[in-house]
C-alpha positions in Angstrom: -79.2 76.6 -87.0 -75.5 77.5 -86.5 -72.8 75.0 -87.4 -70.6 74.2 -84.5 -66.9 73.3 -84.8 -65.6 70.6 -82.5 -61.8 70.7 -81.9 -60.1 67.9 -80.1 -57.8 69.6 -77.5 -56.4 66.6 -75.6 -56.9 63.0 -74.9 -56.3 62.4 -71.2 -54.8 59.2 -69.9 -56.4 57.5 -66.8 -53.2 58.4 -64.9 -53.7 62.1 -65.6 -57.4 61.9 -64.6 -56.7 60.1 -61.3 -53.3 61.6 -60.6 -51.6 58.3 -60.9 -53.9 56.5 -58.4 -56.2 54.7 -60.8 -59.0 52.8 -59.0 -59.1 49.0 -59.8 -62.6 49.4 -61.2 -61.3 51.8 -63.9 -57.9 50.4 -64.8 -59.3 47.5 -66.8 -60.4 50.0 -69.5 -56.8 50.8 -70.6 -54.7 53.9 -70.4 -56.6 56.2 -72.8 -59.0 56.4 -75.8 -57.2 56.7 -79.1 -60.2 57.4 -81.3 -59.2 61.0 -81.9 -55.9 63.0 -81.7 -55.3 66.6 -80.5 -55.9 69.1 -83.3 -58.6 67.2 -85.2 -61.6 69.3 -86.1 -65.1 68.3 -86.9 -68.2 70.3 -87.9 -71.6 69.5 -86.4 -74.5 70.5 -88.7 -78.2 70.1 -88.0 -77.4 68.6 -84.6 -76.0 65.5 -86.3 -72.9 63.6 -85.2 -70.1 64.5 -87.6 -68.9 61.7 -89.8 -66.1 59.7 -88.2 -66.6 61.5 -84.8 -66.9 59.1 -81.9 -70.6 58.6 -81.2 -70.0 58.0 -77.5 -68.1 61.3 -77.2 -70.8 63.0 -79.2 -73.5 61.8 -76.8 -71.4 63.0 -73.9 -70.9 66.6 -75.2 -74.2 66.9 -77.1 -75.9 69.2 -74.5 -73.0 71.7 -74.7 -73.0 71.6 -78.5 -76.7 72.3 -78.7 -76.2 75.3 -76.3 -73.6 76.7 -78.6 -75.7 75.9 -81.8 -78.5 78.1 -80.3 -75.9 80.8 -79.8 -75.6 80.3 -76.1 -72.5 81.1 -74.1 -71.0 79.8 -70.9 -70.3 82.6 -68.4 -67.3 80.8 -66.9 -65.6 80.7 -70.3 -64.1 84.1 -71.1 -64.6 83.7 -74.9 -68.2 83.8 -76.3 -69.2 80.8 -78.4 -66.6 78.5 -76.8 -66.7 75.8 -74.2 -64.7 72.8 -73.1 -66.3 69.4 -72.7 -65.1 65.9 -72.2 -66.3 62.4 -72.7 
């Protein structure tokens, strides 16, 4: 099975996600997750979560990672072997 590189592109704040109008039900979670920083890279091997990668983020993007590991592409992404996912 193919190894898949995970690159952290950006950590969004709740203000960015909700365009400054953060619902009360969401605001209690804080402004943003600080587990990873833009530019960090991780390698997924054998469909296992990379060491020190957030297990919650891994669960959220796992389907896309498996698709790439099996050499699938996403037609709406113009570069083969690439996708963008978020947690």
